[in-house]
C-alpha positions as protocol buffer text, in pm:
chain_id: "A"
residue {
  index: 1
  type: MET
  ca { x: -4399 y: -6981 z: -4903 }
}
residue {
  index: 2
  type: ASN
  ca { x: -4456 y: -7343 z: -5010 }
}
residue {
  index: 3
  type: THR
  ca { x: -4179 y: -7523 z: -4882 }
}
residue {
  index: 4
  type: THR
  ca { x: -4166 y: -7816 z: -5120 }
}
residue {
  index: 5
  type: LEU
  ca { x: -4036 y: -7582 z: -5349 }
}
residue {
  index: 6
  type: GLN
  ca { x: -3676 y: -7679 z: -5258 }
}
residue {
  index: 7
  type: GLN
  ca { x: -3555 y: -7826 z: -5609 }
}
residue {
  index: 8
  type: SER
  ca { x: -3516 y: -7533 z: -5815 }
}
residue {
  index: 9
  type: ALA
  ca { x: -3215 y: -7292 z: -5723 }
}
residue {
  index: 10
  type: LEU
  ca { x: -3036 y: -7002 z: -5863 }
}
residue {
  index: 11
  type: TYR
  ca { x: -2682 y: -7057 z: -5997 }
}
residue {
  index: 12
  type: PRO
  ca { x: -2405 y: -6810 z: -6092 }
}
residue {
  index: 13
  type: GLY
  ca { x: -2088 y: -6963 z: -6236 }
}
residue {
  index: 14
  type: ARG
  ca { x: -1833 y: -6902 z: -6472 }
}
residue {
  index: 15
  type: VAL
  ca { x: -1786 y: -7067 z: -6839 }
}
residue {
  index: 16
  type: MET
  ca { x: -1442 y: -7165 z: -6970 }
}
residue {
  index: 17
  type: HIS
  ca { x: -1382 y: -7271 z: -7325 }
}
residue {
  index: 18
  type: GLN
  ca { x: -1016 y: -7351 z: -7431 }
}
residue {
  index: 19
  type: ARG
  ca { x: -944 y: -7463 z: -7806 }
}
residue {
  index: 20
  type: MET
  ca { x: -611 y: -7671 z: -7811 }
}
residue {
  index: 21
  type: ARG
  ca { x: -535 y: -7653 z: -8182 }
}
residue {
  index: 22
  type: PRO
  ca { x: -493 y: -7592 z: -8466 }
}
residue {
  index: 23
  type: ALA
  ca { x: -461 y: -7209 z: -8301 }
}
residue {
  index: 24
  type: ARG
  ca { x: -447 y: -7192 z: -7916 }
}
residue {
  index: 25
  type: HIS
  ca { x: -749 y: -6982 z: -7776 }
}
residue {
  index: 26
  type: ARG
  ca { x: -928 y: -6921 z: -7454 }
}
residue {
  index: 27
  type: LEU
  ca { x: -1264 y: -6721 z: -7325 }
}
residue {
  index: 28
  type: ALA
  ca { x: -1383 y: -6684 z: -6990 }
}
residue {
  index: 29
  type: TYR
  ca { x: -1684 y: -6533 z: -6860 }
}
residue {
  index: 30
  type: ARG
  ca { x: -1944 y: -6522 z: -6568 }
}
residue {
  index: 31
  type: VAL
  ca { x: -2292 y: -6641 z: -6646 }
}
residue {
  index: 32
  type: PHE
  ca { x: -2611 y: -6750 z: -6388 }
}
residue {
  index: 33
  type: SER
  ca { x: -2854 y: -6991 z: -6454 }
}
residue {
  index: 34
  type: LEU
  ca { x: -3148 y: -7126 z: -6337 }
}
residue {
  index: 35
  type: LEU
  ca { x: -3214 y: -7490 z: -6242 }
}
residue {
  index: 36
  type: ILE
  ca { x: -3612 y: -7537 z: -6231 }
}
residue {
  index: 37
  type: ASP
  ca { x: -3775 y: -7816 z: -6135 }
}
residue {
  index: 38
  type: LEU
  ca { x: -4046 y: -7845 z: -6443 }
}
residue {
  index: 39
  type: ASP
  ca { x: -4306 y: -7921 z: -6212 }
}
residue {
  index: 40
  type: GLU
  ca { x: -4255 y: -7662 z: -5969 }
}
residue {
  index: 41
  type: LEU
  ca { x: -4301 y: -7380 z: -6258 }
}
residue {
  index: 42
  type: PRO
  ca { x: -4690 y: -7282 z: -6188 }
}
residue {
  index: 43
  type: GLU
  ca { x: -4615 y: -7222 z: -5836 }
}
residue {
  index: 44
  type: LEU
  ca { x: -4247 y: -7055 z: -5897 }
}
residue {
  index: 45
  type: ALA
  ca { x: -4412 y: -6802 z: -6148 }
}
residue {
  index: 46
  type: GLN
  ca { x: -4675 y: -6722 z: -5891 }
}
residue {
  index: 47
  type: ARG
  ca { x: -4403 y: -6667 z: -5570 }
}
residue {
  index: 48
  type: LEU
  ca { x: -4181 y: -6512 z: -5764 }
}
residue {
  index: 49
  type: ARG
  ca { x: -4241 y: -6146 z: -5866 }
}
residue {
  index: 50
  type: PHE
  ca { x: -3965 y: -6116 z: -6123 }
}
residue {
  index: 51
  type: PHE
  ca { x: -4018 y: -6450 z: -6259 }
}
residue {
  index: 52
  type: SER
  ca { x: -4299 y: -6531 z: -6499 }
}
residue {
  index: 53
  type: LEU
  ca { x: -4386 y: -6857 z: -6699 }
}
residue {
  index: 54
  type: ASN
  ca { x: -4488 y: -6779 z: -7092 }
}
residue {
  index: 55
  type: ARG
  ca { x: -4523 y: -6395 z: -7031 }
}
residue {
  index: 56
  type: PHE
  ca { x: -4318 y: -6060 z: -7038 }
}
residue {
  index: 57
  type: ASN
  ca { x: -4103 y: -6032 z: -6726 }
}
residue {
  index: 58
  type: LEU
  ca { x: -3743 y: -5933 z: -6595 }
}
residue {
  index: 59
  type: PHE
  ca { x: -3672 y: -6302 z: -6603 }
}
residue {
  index: 60
  type: SER
  ca { x: -3900 y: -6523 z: -6761 }
}
residue {
  index: 61
  type: LEU
  ca { x: -3901 y: -6892 z: -6915 }
}
residue {
  index: 62
  type: HIS
  ca { x: -4109 y: -6957 z: -7202 }
}
residue {
  index: 63
  type: GLU
  ca { x: -4178 y: -7303 z: -7288 }
}
residue {
  index: 64
  type: ALA
  ca { x: -4158 y: -7201 z: -7684 }
}
residue {
  index: 65
  type: ASP
  ca { x: -3801 y: -7149 z: -7615 }
}
residue {
  index: 66
  type: TYR
  ca { x: -3715 y: -7541 z: -7556 }
}
residue {
  index: 67
  type: GLY
  ca { x: -3779 y: -7884 z: -7733 }
}
residue {
  index: 68
  type: ALA
  ca { x: -3838 y: -7945 z: -8100 }
}
residue {
  index: 69
  type: ARG
  ca { x: -3888 y: -7668 z: -8332 }
}
residue {
  index: 70
  type: LYS
  ca { x: -4193 y: -7664 z: -8491 }
}
residue {
  index: 71
  type: GLY
  ca { x: -4242 y: -7945 z: -8779 }
}
residue {
  index: 72
  type: LYS
  ca { x: -3935 y: -8117 z: -8610 }
}
residue {
  index: 73
  type: ASP
  ca { x: -4109 y: -8383 z: -8396 }
}
residue {
  index: 74
  type: GLY
  ca { x: -4275 y: -8095 z: -8216 }
}
residue {
  index: 75
  type: ASN
  ca { x: -4628 y: -8081 z: -8055 }
}
residue {
  index: 76
  type: GLY
  ca { x: -4847 y: -7822 z: -7873 }
}
residue {
  index: 77
  type: HIS
  ca { x: -4790 y: -7996 z: -7506 }
}
residue {
  index: 78
  type: ASN
  ca { x: -4638 y: -7826 z: -7217 }
}
residue {
  index: 79
  type: LEU
  ca { x: -4205 y: -7872 z: -7170 }
}
residue {
  index: 80
  type: ARG
  ca { x: -4225 y: -8143 z: -6894 }
}
residue {
  index: 81
  type: GLN
  ca { x: -4506 y: -8339 z: -7100 }
}
residue {
  index: 82
  type: ARG
  ca { x: -4265 y: -8296 z: -7426 }
}
residue {
  index: 83
  type: VAL
  ca { x: -3937 y: -8440 z: -7240 }
}
residue {
  index: 84
  type: ASP
  ca { x: -4153 y: -8700 z: -7076 }
}
residue {
  index: 85
  type: GLU
  ca { x: -4223 y: -8809 z: -7439 }
}
residue {
  index: 86
  type: GLN
  ca { x: -3871 y: -8788 z: -7568 }
}
residue {
  index: 87
  type: LEU
  ca { x: -3785 y: -9051 z: -7277 }
}
residue {
  index: 88
  type: THR
  ca { x: -4063 y: -9275 z: -7401 }
}
residue {
  index: 89
  type: ALA
  ca { x: -3969 y: -9310 z: -7729 }
}
residue {
  index: 90
  type: ALA
  ca { x: -3635 y: -9374 z: -7622 }
}
residue {
  index: 91
  type: GLY
  ca { x: -3711 y: -9654 z: -7418 }
}
residue {
  index: 92
  type: LEU
  ca { x: -3644 y: -9505 z: -7085 }
}
residue {
  index: 93
  type: LEU
  ca { x: -3900 y: -9456 z: -6819 }
}
residue {
  index: 94
  type: ALA
  ca { x: -4111 y: -9082 z: -6796 }
}
residue {
  index: 95
  type: GLY
  ca { x: -4287 y: -8939 z: -6522 }
}
residue {
  index: 96
  type: GLY
  ca { x: -3969 y: -8859 z: -6231 }
}
residue {
  index: 97
  type: PRO
  ca { x: -3851 y: -8541 z: -6168 }
}
residue {
  index: 98
  type: ILE
  ca { x: -3739 y: -8317 z: -6459 }
}
residue {
  index: 99
  type: ARG
  ca { x: -3472 y: -8022 z: -6400 }
}
residue {
  index: 100
  type: LEU
  ca { x: -3407 y: -7780 z: -6653 }
}
residue {
  index: 101
  type: LEU
  ca { x: -3037 y: -7605 z: -6628 }
}
residue {
  index: 102
  type: SER
  ca { x: -3082 y: -7310 z: -6851 }
}
residue {
  index: 103
  type: MET
  ca { x: -3029 y: -6955 z: -6889 }
}
residue {
  index: 104
  type: PRO
  ca { x: -3391 y: -6763 z: -6837 }
}
residue {
  index: 105
  type: ARG
  ca { x: -3512 y: -6472 z: -7096 }
}
residue {
  index: 106
  type: ILE
  ca { x: -3401 y: -6124 z: -6943 }
}
residue {
  index: 107
  type: LEU
  ca { x: -3622 y: -5834 z: -7046 }
}
residue {
  index: 108
  type: GLY
  ca { x: -3751 y: -6083 z: -7322 }
}
residue {
  index: 109
  type: TYR
  ca { x: -3444 y: -6215 z: -7462 }
}
residue {
  index: 110
  type: ALA
  ca { x: -3251 y: -6533 z: -7444 }
}
residue {
  index: 111
  type: PHE
  ca { x: -2991 y: -6738 z: -7616 }
}
residue {
  index: 112
  type: ASN
  ca { x: -2873 y: -7061 z: -7461 }
}
residue {
  index: 113
  type: PRO
  ca { x: -2598 y: -7237 z: -7679 }
}
residue {
  index: 114
  type: LEU
  ca { x: -2651 y: -7504 z: -7400 }
}
residue {
  index: 115
  type: SER
  ca { x: -2946 y: -7642 z: -7179 }
}
residue {
  index: 116
  type: VAL
  ca { x: -2954 y: -7945 z: -6951 }
}
residue {
  index: 117
  type: TYR
  ca { x: -3232 y: -8139 z: -6839 }
}
residue {
  index: 118
  type: PHE
  ca { x: -3151 y: -8406 z: -6573 }
}
residue {
  index: 119
  type: CYS
  ca { x: -3415 y: -8640 z: -6606 }
}
residue {
  index: 120
  type: HIS
  ca { x: -3477 y: -8873 z: -6281 }
}
residue {
  index: 121
  type: LEU
  ca { x: -3653 y: -9165 z: -6190 }
}
residue {
  index: 122
  type: PRO
  ca { x: -3950 y: -9160 z: -5985 }
}
residue {
  index: 123
  type: ASP
  ca { x: -3741 y: -9287 z: -5681 }
}
residue {
  index: 124
  type: GLY
  ca { x: -3511 y: -9010 z: -5721 }
}
residue {
  index: 125
  type: GLU
  ca { x: -3210 y: -9138 z: -5904 }
}
residue {
  index: 126
  type: LEU
  ca { x: -3041 y: -8986 z: -6202 }
}
residue {
  index: 127
  type: GLN
  ca { x: -3195 y: -9182 z: -6533 }
}
residue {
  index: 128
  type: ALA
  ca { x: -3060 y: -8988 z: -6825 }
}
residue {
  index: 129
  type: ILE
  ca { x: -2917 y: -8656 z: -6938 }
}
residue {
  index: 130
  type: LEU
  ca { x: -3076 y: -8444 z: -7229 }
}
residue {
  index: 131
  type: TYR
  ca { x: -2843 y: -8182 z: -7341 }
}
residue {
  index: 132
  type: GLU
  ca { x: -3024 y: -7930 z: -7569 }
}
residue {
  index: 133
  type: VAL
  ca { x: -2766 y: -7720 z: -7828 }
}
residue {
  index: 134
  type: ASN
  ca { x: -2885 y: -7421 z: -8013 }
}
residue {
  index: 135
  type: ASN
  ca { x: -2642 y: -7302 z: -8261 }
}
residue {
  index: 136
  type: THR
  ca { x: -2654 y: -6904 z: -8421 }
}
residue {
  index: 137
  type: PHE
  ca { x: -2852 y: -7030 z: -8759 }
}
residue {
  index: 138
  type: GLY
  ca { x: -3137 y: -7068 z: -8538 }
}
residue {
  index: 139
  type: GLU
  ca { x: -3153 y: -7426 z: -8517 }
}
residue {
  index: 140
  type: ARG
  ca { x: -3168 y: -7652 z: -8202 }
}
residue {
  index: 141
  type: HIS
  ca { x: -3064 y: -8044 z: -8141 }
}
residue {
  index: 142
  type: SER
  ca { x: -3062 y: -8261 z: -7828 }
}
residue {
  index: 143
  type: TYR
  ca { x: -2844 y: -8549 z: -7728 }
}
residue {
  index: 144
  type: LEU
  ca { x: -3043 y: -8767 z: -7477 }
}
residue {
  index: 145
  type: ILE
  ca { x: -2803 y: -9000 z: -7321 }
}
residue {
  index: 146
  type: GLU
  ca { x: -2863 y: -9272 z: -7037 }
}
residue {
  index: 147
  type: VAL
  ca { x: -2723 y: -9274 z: -6717 }
}
residue {
  index: 148
  type: ASP
  ca { x: -2491 y: -9615 z: -6653 }
}
residue {
  index: 149
  type: LYS
  ca { x: -2666 y: -9803 z: -6383 }
}
residue {
  index: 150
  type: ASP
  ca { x: -2355 y: -9802 z: -6193 }
}
residue {
  index: 151
  type: GLN
  ca { x: -2363 y: -9466 z: -6182 }
}
residue {
  index: 152
  type: ARG
  ca { x: -2729 y: -9371 z: -6109 }
}
residue {
  index: 153
  type: ALA
  ca { x: -2728 y: -9364 z: -5704 }
}
residue {
  index: 154
  type: LEU
  ca { x: -2367 y: -9205 z: -5700 }
}
residue {
  index: 155
  type: SER
  ca { x: -2445 y: -8905 z: -5892 }
}
residue {
  index: 156
  type: THR
  ca { x: -2642 y: -8799 z: -5523 }
}
residue {
  index: 157
  type: GLN
  ca { x: -2349 y: -8789 z: -5387 }
}
residue {
  index: 158
  type: GLY
  ca { x: -2139 y: -8554 z: -5566 }
}
residue {
  index: 159
  type: VAL
  ca { x: -1935 y: -8816 z: -5777 }
}
residue {
  index: 160
  type: PRO
  ca { x: -1945 y: -8710 z: -6121 }
}
residue {
  index: 161
  type: ILE
  ca { x: -2093 y: -8925 z: -6436 }
}
residue {
  index: 162
  type: ASP
  ca { x: -1885 y: -8980 z: -6758 }
}
residue {
  index: 163
  type: GLN
  ca { x: -2076 y: -8972 z: -7064 }
}
residue {
  index: 164
  type: HIS
  ca { x: -2003 y: -9001 z: -7424 }
}
residue {
  index: 165
  type: CYS
  ca { x: -2154 y: -8927 z: -7776 }
}
residue {
  index: 166
  type: ALA
  ca { x: -2098 y: -8893 z: -8147 }
}
residue {
  index: 167
  type: LYS
  ca { x: -2148 y: -8539 z: -8251 }
}
residue {
  index: 168
  type: GLU
  ca { x: -2483 y: -8496 z: -8488 }
}
residue {
  index: 169
  type: PHE
  ca { x: -2509 y: -8129 z: -8487 }
}
residue {
  index: 170
  type: HIS
  ca { x: -2328 y: -7846 z: -8638 }
}
residue {
  index: 171
  type: VAL
  ca { x: -2255 y: -7560 z: -8400 }
}
residue {
  index: 172
  type: SER
  ca { x: -1932 y: -7378 z: -8496 }
}
residue {
  index: 173
  type: PRO
  ca { x: -1797 y: -7308 z: -8834 }
}
residue {
  index: 174
  type: PHE
  ca { x: -1458 y: -7358 z: -8684 }
}
residue {
  index: 175
  type: LEU
  ca { x: -1538 y: -7760 z: -8594 }
}
residue {
  index: 176
  type: GLY
  ca { x: -1639 y: -8003 z: -8820 }
}
residue {
  index: 177
  type: LEU
  ca { x: -1904 y: -8247 z: -8748 }
}
residue {
  index: 178
  type: GLN
  ca { x: -1702 y: -8545 z: -8747 }
}
residue {
  index: 179
  type: MET
  ca { x: -1614 y: -8558 z: -8362 }
}
residue {
  index: 180
  type: ASP
  ca { x: -1705 y: -8705 z: -8050 }
}
residue {
  index: 181
  type: TYR
  ca { x: -1844 y: -8518 z: -7717 }
}
residue {
  index: 182
  type: GLY
  ca { x: -1715 y: -8626 z: -7363 }
}
residue {
  index: 183
  type: PHE
  ca { x: -1944 y: -8513 z: -7084 }
}
residue {
  index: 184
  type: ARG
  ca { x: -1846 y: -8472 z: -6726 }
}
residue {
  index: 185
  type: VAL
  ca { x: -2096 y: -8401 z: -6476 }
}
residue {
  index: 186
  type: GLN
  ca { x: -2142 y: -8318 z: -6132 }
}
residue {
  index: 187
  type: ALA
  ca { x: -2488 y: -8320 z: -6155 }
}
residue {
  index: 188
  type: PRO
  ca { x: -2703 y: -8054 z: -5965 }
}
residue {
  index: 189
  type: HIS
  ca { x: -2877 y: -8159 z: -5588 }
}
residue {
  index: 190
  type: VAL
  ca { x: -3031 y: -8007 z: -5324 }
}
residue {
  index: 191
  type: ASP
  ca { x: -2765 y: -8158 z: -5067 }
}
residue {
  index: 192
  type: GLN
  ca { x: -2443 y: -8015 z: -5272 }
}
residue {
  index: 193
  type: PRO
  ca { x: -2349 y: -7644 z: -5293 }
}
residue {
  index: 194
  type: GLU
  ca { x: -2151 y: -7690 z: -5619 }
}
residue {
  index: 195
  type: MET
  ca { x: -2200 y: -7856 z: -5972 }
}
residue {
  index: 196
  type: ARG
  ca { x: -2007 y: -7849 z: -6250 }
}
residue {
  index: 197
  type: LEU
  ca { x: -2005 y: -7974 z: -6646 }
}
residue {
  index: 198
  type: ASP
  ca { x: -1700 y: -8058 z: -6827 }
}
residue {
  index: 199
  type: ILE
  ca { x: -1738 y: -8094 z: -7242 }
}
residue {
  index: 200
  type: THR
  ca { x: -1438 y: -8251 z: -7455 }
}
residue {
  index: 201
  type: ALA
  ca { x: -1477 y: -8224 z: -7822 }
}
residue {
  index: 202
  type: SER
  ca { x: -1264 y: -8476 z: -8019 }
}
residue {
  index: 203
  type: ASP
  ca { x: -1159 y: -8553 z: -8358 }
}
residue {
  index: 204
  type: ALA
  ca { x: -977 y: -8815 z: -8459 }
}
residue {
  index: 205
  type: ASP
  ca { x: -639 y: -8667 z: -8329 }
}
residue {
  index: 206
  type: GLY
  ca { x: -750 y: -8668 z: -7988 }
}
residue {
  index: 207
  type: PRO
  ca { x: -926 y: -8339 z: -7771 }
}
residue {
  index: 208
  type: MET
  ca { x: -987 y: -8017 z: -7997 }
}
residue {
  index: 209
  type: LEU
  ca { x: -1220 y: -7839 z: -7755 }
}
residue {
  index: 210
  type: PHE
  ca { x: -1235 y: -7799 z: -7376 }
}
residue {
  index: 211
  type: ALA
  ca { x: -1565 y: -7637 z: -7202 }
}
residue {
  index: 212
  type: ARG
  ca { x: -1615 y: -7604 z: -6840 }
}
residue {
  index: 213
  type: LEU
  ca { x: -1922 y: -7434 z: -6669 }
}
residue {
  index: 214
  type: ASP
  ca { x: -1864 y: -7451 z: -6293 }
}
residue {
  index: 215
  type: ALA
  ca { x: -2147 y: -7329 z: -6055 }
}
residue {
  index: 216
  type: HIS
  ca { x: -2246 y: -7265 z: -5711 }
}
residue {
  index: 217
  type: ARG
  ca { x: -2589 y: -7328 z: -5603 }
}
residue {
  index: 218
  type: ARG
  ca { x: -2823 y: -7012 z: -5430 }
}
residue {
  index: 219
  type: VAL
  ca { x: -3157 y: -7006 z: -5307 }
}
residue {
  index: 220
  type: LEU
  ca { x: -3402 y: -6916 z: -5577 }
}
residue {
  index: 221
  type: ASN
  ca { x: -3610 y: -6618 z: -5412 }
}
residue {
  index: 222
  type: ASP
  ca { x: -3681 y: -6236 z: -5540 }
}
residue {
  index: 223
  type: ALA
  ca { x: -3368 y: -6087 z: -5365 }
}
residue {
  index: 224
  type: ALA
  ca { x: -3116 y: -6358 z: -5556 }
}
residue {
  index: 225
  type: LEU
  ca { x: -3259 y: -6266 z: -5889 }
}
residue {
  index: 226
  type: LEU
  ca { x: -3202 y: -5875 z: -5872 }
}
residue {
  index: 227
  type: LEU
  ca { x: -2878 y: -5955 z: -5760 }
}
residue {
  index: 228
  type: ALA
  ca { x: -2790 y: -6161 z: -6019 }
}
residue {
  index: 229
  type: PHE
  ca { x: -2978 y: -5934 z: -6266 }
}
residue {
  index: 230
  type: PHE
  ca { x: -2754 y: -5613 z: -6167 }
}
residue {
  index: 231
  type: SER
  ca { x: -2425 y: -5826 z: -6116 }
}
residue {
  index: 232
  type: HIS
  ca { x: -2494 y: -5990 z: -6491 }
}
residue {
  index: 233
  type: PRO
  ca { x: -2658 y: -5724 z: -6673 }
}
residue {
  index: 234
  type: LEU
  ca { x: -2796 y: -5781 z: -6998 }
}
residue {
  index: 235
  type: LEU
  ca { x: -2622 y: -6143 z: -6976 }
}
residue {
  index: 236
  type: THR
  ca { x: -2771 y: -6339 z: -7301 }
}
residue {
  index: 237
  type: LEU
  ca { x: -2704 y: -6029 z: -7524 }
}
residue {
  index: 238
  type: LYS
  ca { x: -2326 y: -6058 z: -7374 }
}
residue {
  index: 239
  type: VAL
  ca { x: -2319 y: -6419 z: -7435 }
}
residue {
  index: 240
  type: VAL
  ca { x: -2425 y: -6375 z: -7820 }
}
residue {
  index: 241
  type: GLY
  ca { x: -2188 y: -6098 z: -7854 }
}
residue {
  index: 242
  type: ALA
  ca { x: -1861 y: -6312 z: -7687 }
}
residue {
  index: 243
  type: ILE
  ca { x: -1964 y: -6595 z: -7946 }
}
residue {
  index: 244
  type: HIS
  ca { x: -1940 y: -6334 z: -8243 }
}
residue {
  index: 245
  type: TRP
  ca { x: -1634 y: -6168 z: -8124 }
}
residue {
  index: 246
  type: GLU
  ca { x: -1452 y: -6475 z: -8072 }
}
residue {
  index: 247
  type: ALA
  ca { x: -1550 y: -6617 z: -8402 }
}
residue {
  index: 248
  type: LEU
  ca { x: -1402 y: -6280 z: -8576 }
}
residue {
  index: 249
  type: ARG
  ca { x: -1055 y: -6366 z: -8359 }
}
residue {
  index: 250
  type: LEU
  ca { x: -1043 y: -6723 z: -8448 }
}
residue {
  index: 251
  type: TRP
  ca { x: -1055 y: -6630 z: -8819 }
}
residue {
  index: 252
  type: VAL
  ca { x: -806 y: -6356 z: -8770 }
}
residue {
  index: 253
  type: LYS
  ca { x: -587 y: -6651 z: -8639 }
}
residue {
  index: 254
  type: GLY
  ca { x: -622 y: -6842 z: -8984 }
}
residue {
  index: 255
  type: VAL
  ca { x: -849 y: -7109 z: -8830 }
}
residue {
  index: 256
  type: ARG
  ca { x: -1036 y: -7291 z: -9113 }
}
residue {
  index: 257
  type: LEU
  ca { x: -1394 y: -7279 z: -9199 }
}
residue {
  index: 258
  type: HIS
  ca { x: -1605 y: -7562 z: -9223 }
}
residue {
  index: 259
  type: VAL
  ca { x: -1898 y: -7561 z: -9439 }
}
residue {
  index: 260
  type: ARG
  ca { x: -2219 y: -7565 z: -9276 }
}
residue {
  index: 261
  type: PRO
  ca { x: -2381 y: -7926 z: -9297 }
}
residue {
  index: 262
  type: PRO
  ca { x: -2770 y: -7999 z: -9320 }
}
residue {
  index: 263
  type: ALA
  ca { x: -2941 y: -8044 z: -8944 }
}
residue {
  index: 264
  type: PRO
  ca { x: -3022 y: -8351 z: -8854 }
}
residue {
  index: 265
  type: THR
  ca { x: -3334 y: -8533 z: -8989 }
}
residue {
  index: 266
  type: ARG
  ca { x: -3413 y: -8609 z: -8628 }
}
residue {
  index: 267
  type: SER
  ca { x: -3437 y: -8358 z: -8321 }
}
residue {
  index: 268
  type: VAL
  ca { x: -3307 y: -8562 z: -8070 }
}
residue {
  index: 269
  type: THR
  ca { x: -3006 y: -8840 z: -8086 }
}
residue {
  index: 270
  type: VAL
  ca { x: -3043 y: -9113 z: -7816 }
}
residue {
  index: 271
  type: THR
  ca { x: -2740 y: -9276 z: -7654 }
}
residue {
  index: 272
  type: LYS
  ca { x: -2836 y: -9583 z: -7431 }
}
residue {
  index: 273
  type: ALA
  ca { x: -2628 y: -9693 z: -7162 }
}
residue {
  index: 274
  type: GLU
  ca { x: -2395 y: -9995 z: -7232 }
}
residue {
  index: 275
  type: GLU
  ca { x: -2531 y: -10332 z: -7066 }
}
residue {
  index: 276
  type: SER
  ca { x: -2284 y: -10444 z: -6737 }
}
């Protein structure tokens, strides 16, 4: 086995959503994600029996599932090149390690409400985080947020990163567009056993929705993949089912529906760090 393949990992964990108003509502479920160093993808696909790149397997990653939709700033390049192009377009440095946290396809099917790219500088410091959001209407949008320079080195020590941006993309019919997102991220690292991602969605009256992912780092190998498959059967189908079931429960509770606005004209919203 190639010992340089140490950045990619398996992250089993738990997702929790808590709505504070106008009706309190909570759900939680077990998940697992893969953290994939995009430079390791071809070798991972060769080494792992149950994981493939761009073709069917028990688990697979298809590059067409990520990045801009066709006709929305997309191109035919591989995923690594596409993220580098987004960094360059935002005035950031391309070429450093990029690690994607996402649920893979399972038996050919996947739906990721959120995939997260940790975009590093060549020296290893975390330069930016790209949050890629999919909604159930078949639309996709990304938020590229530069990491404050004072937080870059601290992130490798397990210190959480705080980021903010305005909401630009419709996700749930029970949430309006005039909101802000707050992210608090304990980034994954080869020397840190745990990672955590907190998201707070707030409107003019304060926090409305809080979501959290708590996950634990595991070695990515065939045995771990099989364990994940049998301990989380049909994971992505369960995620989609949970989204629609919880939507029905919110509707029964009388939570107001918002009209779906047009999708953003650009595929990526960029937020640069404030100069210190």
